[in-house]
C-alpha positions in Angstrom: 0.0 0.0 0.0 1.0 3.6 -0.5 0.3 5.6 2.7 0.5 9.3 3.2 1.1 10.3 6.8 0.7 13.8 8.1 2.5 14.3 11.4 1.8 17.5 13.3 4.8 19.5 14.3 3.3 19.9 17.7 3.8 16.2 18.4 6.8 15.4 16.3 9.0 18.4 17.2 7.6 19.3 20.6 10.6 20.4 22.7 12.8 19.2 19.8 13.4 15.9 21.7 15.8 13.7 19.7 14.5 10.6 21.3 11.0 11.4 20.0 12.4 11.8 16.4 14.2 8.5 16.9 11.0 6.8 18.1 9.0 8.0 15.1 11.8 6.9 12.8 11.7 3.4 14.4 8.0 3.1 13.8 8.3 4.3 10.3 11.0 1.8 9.5 8.7 -0.9 10.6 5.9 0.4 8.4 8.2 0.8 5.5 9.0 -2.9 5.5 5.5 -3.6 4.0 4.3 -0.3 2.6 5.4 2.8 0.6 5.4 5.8 2.8 5.3 9.6 2.3 5.5 11.6 5.5 4.5 15.3 5.6 5.8 17.1 8.7 4.2 20.1 10.3 5.9 23.2 11.8 4.5 23.1 15.3 5.4 25.7 17.9 8.6 26.8 16.3 6.7 27.8 13.1 4.1 29.7 15.0 6.8 31.5 17.0 8.7 32.6 13.9 5.5 33.6 12.1 4.4 35.7 15.1 7.7 37.6 15.0 7.5 38.0 11.2 4.0 39.5 11.5 5.2 41.9 14.2 8.0 43.2 12.0 5.7 43.8 9.1 5.8 40.6 7.0 2.7 39.9 4.9 0.9 36.6 5.1 2.6 35.1 2.1 6.0 35.8 3.6 4.8 34.3 6.8 3.7 31.1 4.9 7.1 30.8 3.4 8.7 31.0 6.8 6.4 28.3 8.1 7.2 26.1 5.1 10.9 26.5 5.9 10.3 25.3 9.5 8.3 22.3 8.3 11.2 21.3 6.0 13.7 21.6 8.9 11.5 19.2 10.9 11.5 16.9 7.8 15.3 17.0 7.7 15.5 16.0 11.3 13.3 13.0 10.7 15.3 12.1 7.6 18.4 12.3 9.8 16.8 9.9 12.3 15.8 7.5 9.5 19.3 7.5 8.0 19.7 5.3 5.0 16.0 4.3 5.1 14.9 7.8 4.0 15.1 9.6 0.7 18.0 12.1 1.5 16.2 15.4 0.8 12.7 16.7 1.5 10.8 17.1 -1.9 9.6 20.6 -2.5 6.8 19.8 -4.9 4.2 17.1 -5.5 6.1 16.0 -8.6 9.4 15.7 -6.7 7.6 13.6 -4.1 6.3 11.3 -6.9 9.8 10.8 -8.3 11.3 10.3 -4.8 8.9 7.3 -4.2 10.6 5.5 -7.0 13.7 5.3 -4.9 12.1 2.8 -2.6 13.0 4.9 0.4 10.7 6.5 3.0 9.9 10.0 1.6 9.7 12.9 4.1 8.7 16.4 3.2 7.3 19.6 4.6 5.1 22.3 3.2 4.9 23.1 -0.5 3.2 26.4 -1.3 1.7 29.4 0.6 -1.9 29.0 1.6 -1.8 25.3 2.3 -1.4 23.7 5.7 0.6 20.5 5.9 -2.7 18.6 6.3 -3.9 20.1 3.0 -0.5 19.2 1.4 -1.0 15.6 2.6 -4.5 15.5 1.1 -3.4 16.9 -2.2 -0.5 14.5 -2.2 -2.7 11.5 -1.4 -5.0 12.5 -4.3 -2.1 13.1 -6.7 -0.3 9.9 -5.9 -3.5 7.8 -5.8 -2.6 6.7 -2.3 -4.4 3.9 -0.6 -4.7 5.6 2.8 -4.1 8.9 4.5 -3.4 9.2 8.3 -3.5 12.6 10.1 -1.5 12.2 13.3 -2.3 15.1 15.5 -2.6 16.0 19.2 -6.2 15.0 19.7 -7.8 11.5 19.5 -10.1 12.1 16.6 -12.8 14.4 15.2 -15.3 15.9 17.6 -18.7 17.6 17.0 -17.0 20.7 18.4 -13.7 21.7 20.0 -13.5 19.5 23.2 -11.3 22.1 24.8 -14.1 24.6 24.6 -17.1 22.4 24.8 -17.3 19.7 27.5 -20.3 18.1 25.7 -18.4 17.6 22.5 -19.1 14.2 20.9 -16.3 12.1 19.4 -17.0 10.5 16.1 -15.7 6.9 15.6 -16.7 6.9 12.0 -17.9 9.7 9.8 -18.3 10.5 6.1 -16.1 13.0 4.3 -19.2 15.2 3.8 -19.9 15.1 7.6 -16.2 16.0 8.2 -16.5 19.1 6.1 -19.6 20.2 7.9 -18.1 19.7 11.4 -14.8 21.4 10.5 -16.5 24.5 9.1 -18.9 24.8 12.1 -16.0 24.3 14.5 -13.7 26.8 12.9 -16.3 29.5 12.8 -16.4 29.7 16.6 -13.9 32.1 18.1 -11.0 30.3 19.7 -12.1 26.8 18.5 -9.9 24.6 16.5 -10.5 21.5 14.4 -7.9 18.7 14.0 -8.5 18.9 10.2 -8.4 22.3 8.5 -11.2 23.3 6.1 -9.1 23.0 2.9 -7.8 19.6 3.8 -11.3 18.4 4.6 -12.7 19.6 1.3 -9.8 17.7 -0.6 -10.5 14.6 1.4 -14.2 14.9 0.3 -13.2 15.5 -3.3 -10.7 12.6 -3.6 -12.7 10.2 -1.4 -9.6 8.7 0.2 -9.8 6.5 3.3 -8.5 8.7 6.1 -7.7 8.2 9.8 -7.5 11.1 12.2 -5.8 10.1 15.4 -3.7 11.0 18.4 -0.1 10.6 17.1 1.7 11.5 20.3 2.9 7.9 20.6 4.5 6.7 17.3 3.9 3.1 18.4 0.1 3.8 18.3 0.5 5.2 14.7 2.3 2.0 13.7 -0.3 -0.3 15.2 -3.2 1.6 13.8 -1.8 1.7 10.3 -1.0 -2.0 10.4 -4.5 -2.7 11.6 -6.1 -0.7 8.9 -3.9 -2.0 6.2 -4.6 -5.6 7.1 -8.2 -5.0 7.9 -8.1 -7.0 11.1 -10.0 -6.4 14.3 -9.3 -3.7 16.9 -5.9 -3.9 18.5 -6.2 -3.6 22.3 -4.9 -0.4 23.8 -4.8 1.6 20.6 -7.0 4.6 20.3 -8.0 4.5 16.7 -9.4 8.0 16.5 -11.9 8.8 13.7 -12.2 6.8 10.5 -13.4 9.0 7.6 -15.2 7.1 4.8 -16.6 8.2 1.5 
């Protein structure tokens, strides 16, 4: 299978802990034994910090986006370093470069591509472009909720939902001040358009990501102790 995995910078690069990068690399190596992998890394706190400074000194939003893209690519390079010979040596900077990199047989790791797209949106476009079999969004929450659980204690978690339902929930959540959805509106629309099987899950523990992807790829029963998150279907 060809799997596109979006890993949020807030979980991959939190505190820039080398052991966490190493743990993710170990899980990805295991996955790479059976599947083709393209990993898209987010920018996390570092990207937000740099962007905040850029705005304060007068940078426009496109410049801020380019700064964020640079940070995502730095995180990609750290993960490539952790993967060593198992990774394609450079982060692709376009969708076509990513397609060519897959032919190497290595695990491909990349960051952002163009201004105006989050790394989740990049992952969704990439999954559509490459005709991937599955997309996984590894984030800091354990799935998609009816509203932001940090703001609404009555928020309901979805175990399974359609892509159309995802779009509706994401838009309604994002419209509320201070609320945040684990999937951004553009990414959700692309998921709906390309109708790709998608999992949104808590990716804090890379071993959970490994087990969930193996479970989904083999279509076996639930693995004990793994919080699947939300399965998005067509």
